[in-house]
C-alpha positions, 0 to 999 in steps of 0.5 A: 500500500505504501512505503511507510512500512520501510521508513519505520525504524522499529529497532530505534523505536524499541531502543527509545522505549528501553531508554525511557524505562520500558523493559526490553521484552515489552519494548520489542513487543510494542515495536512489533505491534506498532509495525504490524498494526499502525504503520501499515495503515499510515500513508506517505506523501506520495500516497496522498499526492497520488490520491489527490491527482486522481481526485483532481482528474475526477473533478476535472472530468465532472467540471467538463461534463457540467460545462458541456451541460451548461453549453447545451442549456445555453443553446436551448435558451438561445433557441427559446430566445429565437422563438420569442423573437419570432413571436414578437415579430408576428405580434408587430405584424399583427398590430400593423395589420390591425392598424391598416384594417382600422384605417381602411374601416375609417375610410370606408365609414367616412365614405359611407357617411358622405354617401348617406349625406349625399342621399339625405341632401338629394332626398331633401331637395326632392321633397 
């Protein structure tokens, strides 16, 4: 798993325990237990660097995926904007047609009023 097991000096560890007053047999047993149960679970800087590099790669891939999804979403928003622009254009065209129709109706109504006035004037002269 890691090279930490090679860096642990169990003899030096036992010597330090003996120098601190621990009996030799206990110091040796303690050093062997430390090597067997503790040191095997330690990680080195290289282990951490490797794990961080893998994590960086995974995160970079995820961010690329997210960026791609945002780009697709931007494309969809552009499509929606285009559709709204098309609808706006249709409404402008419709407003223009309504104004033209309103103007024609006003002209026709004016013409009808003028004709009615002419008919009334003619009817009054005949009486």
